[in-house]
C-alpha positions in Angstrom: -21.2 -15.3 -15.7 -20.1 -11.8 -14.2 -17.3 -11.5 -11.8 -16.9 -8.8 -8.8 -13.7 -8.3 -7.5 -14.7 -7.2 -3.9 -12.3 -5.8 -1.3 -13.5 -5.5 2.7 -11.5 -2.9 4.2 -11.5 -1.3 7.6 -9.7 0.4 10.5 -8.3 -2.5 13.0 -11.0 -4.2 15.0 -13.7 -2.5 13.0 -15.3 -6.0 12.4 -14.0 -6.6 8.9 -13.1 -10.2 9.0 -16.3 -10.9 10.8 -18.2 -9.3 8.2 -16.3 -11.5 5.6 -17.2 -14.7 7.5 -20.9 -13.7 7.8 -21.2 -12.7 3.9 -19.9 -16.4 3.4 -22.5 -17.8 5.7 -25.1 -15.7 4.3 -24.1 -16.9 0.8 -24.2 -20.7 1.9 -20.3 -21.1 1.3 -19.9 -22.3 4.9 -22.3 -23.9 7.2 -21.0 -22.8 10.6 -19.7 -19.4 11.5 -16.1 -19.0 12.5 -14.7 -16.2 14.8 -11.9 -14.0 15.1 -11.5 -14.7 18.9 -11.7 -18.4 18.1 -8.9 -18.4 15.4 -11.0 -20.1 13.1 -12.2 -17.8 10.3 -12.0 -18.7 6.5 -9.6 -15.9 5.6 -7.3 -15.4 8.7 -5.4 -18.9 8.0 -2.1 -18.0 9.1 -1.2 -19.4 12.6 0.0 -16.0 13.5 -3.2 -14.3 12.5 -5.2 -16.7 14.8 -2.7 -16.4 17.6 -3.1 -12.4 17.5 -6.6 -11.9 16.2 -5.6 -9.8 13.2 -5.5 -10.1 9.5 -1.8 -10.0 8.4 -2.3 -11.4 4.8 -4.9 -10.6 2.4 -7.0 -13.6 1.5 -9.5 -14.5 -1.3 -12.5 -16.2 -0.9 -15.1 -16.8 -3.6 -18.9 -17.1 -3.7 -22.0 -16.5 -5.7 -24.8 -14.1 -5.2 -27.7 -13.3 -8.0 -25.7 -15.3 -11.0 -22.3 -13.1 -10.1 -19.2 -14.6 -8.9 -17.7 -12.5 -6.1 -14.2 -12.7 -5.3 -13.9 -11.4 -1.9 -10.5 -10.0 -0.5 -10.2 -9.4 3.1 -7.4 -7.3 3.8 -5.4 -6.3 6.9 -6.7 -3.5 9.1 -3.4 -2.8 11.1 -1.4 0.2 9.6 1.6 -1.8 10.0 0.3 -4.1 7.1 -0.7 -1.1 4.9 1.4 -2.5 1.9 -0.9 -5.6 1.9 -3.6 -3.3 1.4 -1.9 -1.3 -1.3 -1.4 -4.2 -3.6 -5.1 -5.4 -3.4 -6.5 -2.0 -4.4 -4.9 -2.4 -7.9 -7.4 -5.4 -8.5 -10.6 -4.5 -6.9 -13.8 -3.5 -8.8 -15.5 -2.6 -5.7 -15.2 -1.9 -1.9 -16.9 -2.3 1.3 -15.5 -0.1 3.8 -16.5 -1.2 7.4 -17.0 1.4 10.1 -17.6 0.9 13.8 -20.9 2.3 15.1 -18.8 2.9 18.4 -15.3 4.3 17.4 -16.5 5.7 14.3 -14.4 7.1 11.7 -10.6 6.4 12.6 -7.4 7.2 11.4 -6.9 4.1 9.2 -10.8 4.6 7.6 -9.7 8.1 6.3 -6.5 6.8 4.8 -8.4 4.0 3.2 -11.2 6.2 1.8 -8.9 8.7 0.4 -7.0 5.8 -1.2 -10.5 4.3 -2.6 -11.7 7.8 -4.0 -8.2 8.5 -5.4 -8.5 5.5 -7.6 -12.4 5.9 -8.1 -13.1 2.3 -6.9 -17.0 2.3 -6.1 -17.5 1.6 -2.4 -20.3 0.9 0.0 -20.2 1.6 3.6 -21.3 -0.9 6.3 -21.5 0.6 9.8 -20.9 -2.3 12.1 -21.6 -3.5 15.8 -24.8 -2.1 16.2 -25.4 -4.3 19.1 -22.3 -2.9 20.9 -22.7 -0.6 23.8 -22.3 2.8 22.9 -23.1 2.2 19.4 -24.4 5.4 17.9 -24.7 5.4 13.9 -26.2 9.0 13.6 -23.1 10.4 15.2 -21.0 7.8 12.9 -23.1 9.2 9.8 -22.2 12.6 10.5 -18.4 11.7 11.1 -18.5 10.2 7.6 -20.2 13.0 6.2 -17.5 15.5 7.7 -14.4 13.5 7.6 -14.9 11.0 4.7 -17.0 12.1 1.9 -20.4 14.0 1.8 -21.8 11.9 -0.9 -23.2 9.2 1.2 -26.8 7.6 1.1 -28.1 5.9 4.1 -30.0 3.0 2.8 -31.9 2.1 6.3 -31.8 2.8 10.2 -30.5 0.9 13.1 -33.2 -0.6 15.9 -32.4 -1.7 19.5 -29.0 -0.3 19.7 -26.3 -1.6 22.0 -28.7 -4.8 22.7 -28.5 -8.3 21.2 -31.6 -7.4 19.5 -30.2 -4.5 17.4 -31.6 -4.6 13.6 -31.3 -2.8 10.6 -34.4 -1.3 9.0 -34.3 -0.8 5.2 -35.9 2.4 3.8 -38.4 1.4 1.4 -40.0 2.7 -1.6 -42.9 4.0 0.1 -40.9 6.3 2.6 -41.3 9.7 1.2 -38.9 11.0 3.3 -36.1 8.8 2.0 -37.3 9.4 -1.6 -36.9 13.4 -1.0 -33.2 12.5 0.6 -32.3 10.4 -2.1 -33.4 12.7 -4.8 -31.5 15.6 -3.0 -28.3 13.5 -3.1 -28.5 12.2 -6.5 -29.5 15.5 -8.3 -25.8 16.5 -7.7 -25.0 14.1 -10.5 -28.3 13.7 -12.5 -29.6 16.5 -14.4 -33.1 14.8 -14.9 -33.3 14.3 -11.1 -32.3 17.8 -10.4 -34.7 19.5 -12.8 -37.4 17.3 -10.7 -36.2 18.5 -7.5 -35.9 22.2 -8.3 -39.7 22.2 -9.9 -40.6 20.0 -6.6 -41.8 17.1 -8.7 -41.6 13.6 -7.5 -40.0 11.0 -9.3 -40.7 7.1 -9.4 -38.8 5.1 -6.9 -37.8 3.1 -10.1 -36.2 6.0 -11.5 -34.5 7.0 -8.4 -33.2 3.5 -8.0 -31.9 3.4 -11.4 -29.9 6.8 -11.0 -28.7 5.1 -7.5 -27.4 2.4 -9.1 -25.7 4.1 -11.8 -24.0 6.7 -9.2 -22.8 4.0 -7.0 -21.3 1.8 -9.6 -19.5 4.7 -11.0 -18.1 5.8 -7.4 -20.2 8.9 -7.2 -22.0 8.2 -4.0 -21.9 5.6 -1.2 -24.9 3.6 -0.1 -24.6 2.9 3.6 -26.0 0.2 5.2 -25.5 -0.7 9.0 -25.9 -3.9 11.3 -23.7 -6.5 13.4 -21.7 -9.0 11.8 -21.7 -10.9 14.6 -25.2 -11.2 14.9 -25.8 -11.1 11.2 -28.1 -8.0 11.4 -28.0 -6.0 8.3 -25.9 -8.6 6.5 -28.6 -10.1 4.4 -29.6 -6.4 2.9 -25.9 -5.8 2.0 -25.4 -9.0 0.5 -28.7 -8.6 -1.6 -27.7 -5.2 -3.1 -23.8 -5.9 -3.8 -24.2 -6.7 -7.5 -26.7 -3.9 -8.1 -24.5 -1.3 -6.6 -21.2 -2.5 -7.5 -19.9 -2.8 -11.1 -19.9 -6.6 -11.9 -18.5 -7.1 -15.2 -17.6 -9.6 -18.0 -14.1 -9.5 -19.1 -12.7 -9.3 -22.7 -11.9 -12.8 -23.0 -10.6 -12.3 -26.6 -8.3 -9.3 -25.8 -4.5 -9.5 -25.3 -3.5 -11.3 -22.2 -3.3 -8.8 -19.5 -2.9 -9.1 -15.2 -1.1 -8.0 -12.1 0.6 -10.2 -9.6 -1.0 -8.8 -6.3 0.6 -11.7 -3.7 3.2 -14.0 -3.9 3.5 -16.9 -1.4 5.2 -20.3 -0.8 3.7 -23.8 -1.2 4.4 -26.6 1.1 7.4 -27.7 -1.2 8.8 -24.3 -1.0 7.5 -23.3 -4.7 6.2 -19.8 -5.6 2.4 -19.4 -5.6 1.4 -16.4 -7.8 -2.1 -14.6 -6.9 -2.9 -12.9 -10.2 -5.9 -10.9 -11.5 -6.6 -10.8 -15.0 -7.9 -7.9 -16.6 -8.3 -9.2 -20.1 -7.5 -12.0 -22.2 -6.9 -15.7 -20.9 -4.0 -17.7 -19.6 -3.9 -21.4 -20.0 -2.0 -24.1 -18.2 1.5 -25.0 -19.7 1.3 -21.6 -21.4 4.7 -19.9 -21.8 5.3 -16.4 -20.8 7.8 -13.8 -21.3 8.3 -12.2 -18.0 11.2 -9.6 -17.3 13.0 -10.6 -20.8 12.9 -14.4 -19.8 10.5 -17.0 -20.6 8.6 -18.7 -18.3 6.1 -21.5 -18.2 2.5 -21.7 -16.2 2.7 -25.2 -14.6 -0.7 -25.2 -12.7 -3.8 -23.0 -12.8 -6.0 -22.6 -9.8 -9.1 -20.7 -9.2 -11.2 -19.6 -6.3 -14.8 -21.3 -6.5 -17.6 -21.3 -4.0 -15.5 -21.5 -1.1 -12.7 -23.4 -2.7 -9.4 -23.4 -4.5 -10.1 -25.6 -7.8 -7.7 -26.5 -10.5 -8.5 -25.2 -14.1 -7.0 -25.2 -17.6 -7.1 -21.6 -17.8 -7.8 -18.3 -16.2 -9.7 -15.5 -17.9 -10.4 -11.9 -17.9 -12.2 -10.6 -14.7 -11.1 -13.5 -12.7 -8.4 -14.1 -10.0 -6.1 -17.6 -10.0 -3.4 -18.7 -8.4 -0.6 -19.7 -10.7 2.4 -22.4 -10.2 5.8 -22.0 -12.2 6.3 -18.6 -12.4 9.4 -16.8 -10.6 7.7 -13.2 -10.3 7.3 -10.8 -7.8 4.6 -8.6 -6.5 3.6 -5.8 -8.9 4.9 -8.0 -11.8 2.6 -7.8 -15.1 1.4 -11.0 -17.1 1.3 -9.5 -20.8 0.2 -6.1 -21.4 0.6 -4.1 -18.4 -2.7 -2.9 -16.6 -3.5 0.7 -16.5 -3.7 0.8 -12.8 -0.4 0.1 -10.9 0.4 3.1 -8.8 1.8 3.6 -5.2 -1.3 4.7 -3.0 0.2 4.8 0.5 3.1 5.9 2.2 6.5 4.0 2.2 7.8 2.5 5.4 9.6 5.2 7.5 11.2 2.8 9.7 14.3 0.6 9.8 15.6 -1.7 12.1 18.8 -3.9 12.1 18.2 -7.5 12.4 20.9 -10.3 13.6 20.6 -14.0 14.1 20.9 -15.1 17.7 23.5 -17.6 16.2 26.1 -16.1 13.9 26.1 -19.3 11.9 22.5 -18.6 10.7 23.5 -15.2 9.1 23.3 -16.6 5.5 20.2 -18.5 6.3 18.7 -15.5 7.9 19.3 -13.4 4.5 17.7 -16.1 2.5 14.5 -16.3 4.4 14.3 -12.4 4.8 14.6 -12.6 0.9 11.6 -15.0 0.7 9.5 -12.9 3.2 10.6 -9.6 0.9 8.9 -11.6 -2.0 5.6 -11.7 -0.2 6.2 -8.1 0.9 8.4 -6.0 -1.3 8.3 -2.8 0.9 10.3 -4.9 3.8 12.9 -3.3 1.6 16.1 -5.6 2.9 19.4 -3.7 3.0 22.7 -5.4 3.6 26.2 -4.2 4.5 28.8 -7.0 3.5 31.7 -5.7 5.1 29.9 -5.4 8.7 27.7 -8.6 8.2 24.6 -6.6 8.9 21.0 -6.8 7.5 18.5 -4.0 7.7 15.1 -4.2 7.2 12.3 -1.5 6.5 9.0 -1.3 8.7 5.9 0.5 9.0 5.7 -0.3 12.9 6.6 -2.1 15.7 3.9 -5.0 15.4 5.3 -5.7 11.9 8.7 -6.1 13.5 7.3 -8.7 16.0 5.5 -10.6 13.1 8.7 -10.8 11.3 10.2 -12.3 14.3 7.6 -14.8 15.0 7.4 -15.6 11.3 11.2 -16.3 11.3 11.0 -18.6 14.3 7.8 -20.6 13.4 8.6 -21.0 9.4 12.4 -21.2 9.2 13.6 -21.8 12.6 15.5 -18.9 13.1 15.8 -16.9 16.4 16.7 -13.3 15.8 17.3 -9.9 17.7 16.5 -6.5 16.4 18.1 -3.3 17.4 16.2 0.0 18.3 14.0 1.0 15.5 15.1 4.2 13.7 13.6 6.8 11.2 14.1 6.4 7.4 15.1 9.9 6.2 15.8 10.8 2.7 18.1 13.6 0.9 17.2 16.1 -1.7 19.5 18.0 -3.7 19.9 21.8 -2.8 21.4 23.4 -6.1 22.9 22.1 -9.1 26.2 20.3 -9.8 27.8 18.7 -12.8 31.1 16.6 -13.3 32.4 14.8 -16.5 35.3 12.4 -16.6 36.8 11.7 -20.1 38.2 8.8 -21.8 41.8 8.4 -21.5 42.1 11.7 -19.3 43.6 10.8 -15.6 42.0 9.9 -13.2 39.5 8.3 -15.0 40.8 4.3 -14.9 37.8 3.3 -17.1 37.5 2.9 -21.1 34.5 5.2 -20.9 33.1 9.0 -20.8 30.4 9.8 -18.6 29.1 13.4 -17.8 26.3 14.0 -15.4 24.4 17.2 -14.0 22.0 16.8 -10.9 19.6 19.3 -9.8 16.3 19.5 -7.7 13.2 18.1 -8.8 9.9 19.1 -7.6 8.8 17.7 -4.2 7.3 14.4 -4.3 8.7 13.5 -8.1 11.2 10.8 -6.9 13.8 10.5 -9.4 13.9 11.8 -12.9 16.6 10.4 -15.4 17.2 12.2 -18.6 19.4 11.5 -21.6 20.8 14.8 -22.9 24.0 13.2 -24.7 23.3 11.7 -28.1 21.5 8.5 -28.3 22.7 5.9 -30.8 26.3 6.6 -30.3 26.6 3.2 -28.3 24.6 0.0 -27.7 21.5 0.4 -25.9 22.8 -2.0 -23.1 25.6 0.8 -22.4 23.1 3.5 -22.0 20.8 1.1 -19.6 24.0 0.1 -17.7 24.3 3.9 -16.9 20.8 4.2 -15.7 21.1 1.6 -13.5 23.9 2.5 -12.1 22.7 6.1 -11.2 19.4 4.2 -9.8 21.7 2.2 -7.7 24.3 4.9 -6.4 21.6 7.3 -5.3 20.5 4.7 -2.6 23.0 6.3 -0.4 23.7 10.3 -1.0 26.5 12.4 0.6 24.7 11.5 4.1 23.7 7.9 3.5 20.4 8.3 2.9 18.1 7.6 -0.4 18.3 10.7 -2.8 14.8 11.6 -4.1 13.3 14.5 -6.0 16.2 14.9 -8.1 16.7 15.4 -11.9 19.8 13.5 -13.0 20.6 14.4 -16.7 23.4 12.2 -18.5 25.0 14.9 -20.5 27.9 13.1 -22.1 28.5 9.2 -22.8 31.0 7.7 -25.0 33.2 4.4 -25.4 36.1 3.4 -27.6 34.8 0.6 -29.5 35.9 -2.4 -29.8 37.7 -2.3 -26.4 34.8 -0.6 -24.0 32.3 -2.8 -22.5 29.1 -2.0 -20.4 30.8 -2.3 -17.2 33.1 0.7 -17.7 30.1 2.8 -17.9 28.6 1.2 -15.5 31.6 1.5 -13.0 32.5 5.1 -14.2 29.1 6.5 -13.5 28.9 6.1 -9.8 32.3 8.0 -9.2 30.8 11.2 -11.8 27.6 11.0 -10.2 28.5 11.5 -6.5 30.8 14.3 -7.7 28.1 16.1 -9.0 25.6 15.4 -6.1 28.6 16.8 -3.9 28.8 19.8 -5.8 25.0 20.2 -5.6 25.1 19.7 -1.9 22.0 17.8 -0.5 19.8 18.3 2.5 18.5 15.5 5.0 14.9 15.4 5.4 13.2 13.4 7.9 9.5 11.8 7.6 6.5 14.1 9.0 2.9 12.8 9.9 -0.1 15.1 9.8 -2.0 14.6 13.0 -5.5 15.3 14.0 -6.1 15.2 17.7 -9.6 15.7 19.6 -9.2 16.6 23.3 -11.5 17.8 26.4 -11.5 21.4 26.8 -9.7 21.1 30.4 -6.9 19.3 28.6 -6.0 21.6 25.5 -3.4 23.5 27.6 -1.1 20.3 28.6 -1.9 19.0 25.0 -0.3 21.9 23.7 2.6 22.0 26.1 3.3 18.2 25.2 3.0 19.2 21.2 5.7 21.9 21.9 7.8 19.6 23.7 7.6 16.9 21.0 8.6 19.7 18.1 5.1 19.5 16.7 3.8 22.3 14.4 -0.2 22.6 15.6 -2.3 25.0 14.0 -4.9 27.3 15.5 -7.0 25.0 18.0 -10.9 24.7 16.9 -13.5 24.5 19.4 -15.9 21.7 18.8 -18.8 21.5 21.5 -16.8 20.6 25.0 -13.7 19.7 23.1 -11.1 21.3 21.1 -9.4 20.1 17.6 -5.7 20.2 17.0 -4.4 19.4 13.3 -0.6 19.9 12.4 2.6 18.1 11.6 5.0 16.2 13.9 8.1 14.2 13.2 7.3 10.5 12.5 10.0 9.8 15.0 7.9 11.5 17.6 4.3 10.1 16.8 4.9 7.0 19.1 5.4 9.1 22.2 2.5 11.2 21.5 0.5 8.1 21.2 1.7 6.7 24.7 1.1 10.1 26.5 -1.9 11.2 24.9 -4.6 8.9 26.9 -3.2 9.6 30.5 -3.1 13.6 29.4 -6.9 13.6 28.5 -8.0 10.8 31.1 -8.8 8.5 28.2 -10.9 10.8 26.2 -8.7 12.1 23.6 -8.7 10.7 20.0 -5.6 11.1 17.7 -5.3 10.1 14.1 -2.0 10.5 12.0 -1.2 9.9 8.4 2.2 10.2 6.6 2.6 13.8 5.2 6.0 13.5 3.2 9.3 15.1 4.3 10.8 18.1 5.8 14.4 19.5 6.1 15.9 18.2 9.5 16.9 21.2 11.6 20.0 20.8 13.6 22.7 18.4 12.7 21.8 15.8 10.0 21.5 12.2 11.2 23.8 10.5 9.0 23.4 6.9 7.9 26.1 4.5 7.6 27.4 4.0 4.2 28.9 0.8 2.8 32.5 0.6 2.1 32.3 0.7 -1.6 30.7 4.1 -1.5 31.9 6.3 -4.6 32.5 9.1 -2.2 35.5 7.5 -1.2 37.4 7.4 -4.6 40.3 4.8 -3.4 37.9 2.3 -1.7 35.4 2.0 -4.5 38.3 1.2 -7.2 39.6 -1.3 -4.9 35.9 -2.7 -4.5 35.4 -2.8 -8.2 38.9 -4.6 -8.9 37.8 -7.5 -6.3 34.2 -7.5 -7.9 36.0 -7.7 -11.2 39.0 -9.6 -11.5 39.6 -9.0 -15.2 41.7 -6.1 -16.4 39.9 -2.6 -16.7 38.2 -2.4 -20.3 37.3 -6.2 -20.6 33.8 -7.4 -20.8 32.5 -7.0 -17.4 
């Protein structure tokens, strides 16, 4: 049987989970509809999700339509949980992007559509909430074409807008206007259709429909449906065409095993449950695997089938399974790594210090946060041992509230957070080089290490290169140097992560048989930080691109507020009775802008923001407190190494 792994994505409150519930009902998986407000939907199973009425974790549920198994993945819509969407994108065959007929295209809608387009994931669009007061699908269609993509094909129209009788009326093959609009859109990617369109010749609807299916499956065009997830209007039409317009496939079961872990949760007994999408091959229960150099054994295979989770002997290509017995993290590969495994959204730009209310719970808190970071790697824990402080990275205040509630509910840990601060980065300003030779003071280690640091392209991250002769030492020694470089650059001259840097290992040597990998691992931070000091760095703060729409009479006050917030707006663009403003603003000021805009525009203003990278800080750069073992302080660093390694220098470490 063919399989379609389908994601449901949307801006928060667009009705994504309600649409998921309605699709399951239409497919016969459930015989009673749940509701978000009632806290009884199939995919929002966490107590916190039901209390807050939002999706926090991605959930999988399966049903069959037209002899195709559809693994439907409901994803969070709130931007604080974008990391959960990030992981799901890597395992999708197709997607449905839900847009509200009232609110229209919103900030998160644009972020999601850009990610889907970058990955080439075939996407249908569903305009929801036709039954709501203020529903205007024509306005939303125009916004989709202008702000998301012009390559859309409306598949019908809405009737009874804003009433309980709202309905979706599909365009049919006898609708001449629909055929002409369809031919015009498809001609862009089909030469046969283009030739007929130029010659003013009509094509049979079957020919146009075949072209529509091919182009939709290839992600070239995006059919648009509309309706109401609450009443069910338009949902049957969407369900009937899902498998025609999105690429359901039969995986290569005979190929080499290849899969991706996209979700990790804990079972009732605390054991790890790994959600894996298999791209090729098969994985059997009791099978032994190589994971990160260690051998692991699968102790249970569960697949999603017709609304339930059932035990199986194996999972095959195309399927999603929940595996037991594996000590894995999100993003780990099973077998041959799949091609698609990139980051599509911005990293978290906020950080907060979290402390247990009871000092005795500090160790338990670290353990609990470690388990939560397995489920969400972008929580990104940081601990300062000397000050007994724990920091977590965040996307927003809602995520912080969820972490706090989870720690109380699942671990019995009451915590307090300090004020949230921004996470900056450091970039090298110039080139710096340093070298410490074996047996030459002040080098206390049995190793030689030379390093050069220079700026890399913006957005390139960290590029480690080997210029020293390879093969003069065991491979593990070179790996020790690279690992030390990666770890050390977590704290630059001002305490921030160093990025967009090229680090070249210019020299590396040992004294056999006395030297050990630890000598190179311990010497590298000293050399690296000296090279970085000579190169110097600039601290860069995260910035967001903003898109604001304000009434004409609010333009001057809006510009005044943007100036006060040190934003950099472009030229105002008139649009009817309003103005559009776009520009950049420091991420630290976004929350303030969000708070002041509604009052400034009497509730008529609209604001969208998206991460736009980093820019150098103006004025005095913020300094992040470094750990006591930072190699900038040579004396403290060497004391730390001696405490960590009680053996004499040069012995196996």
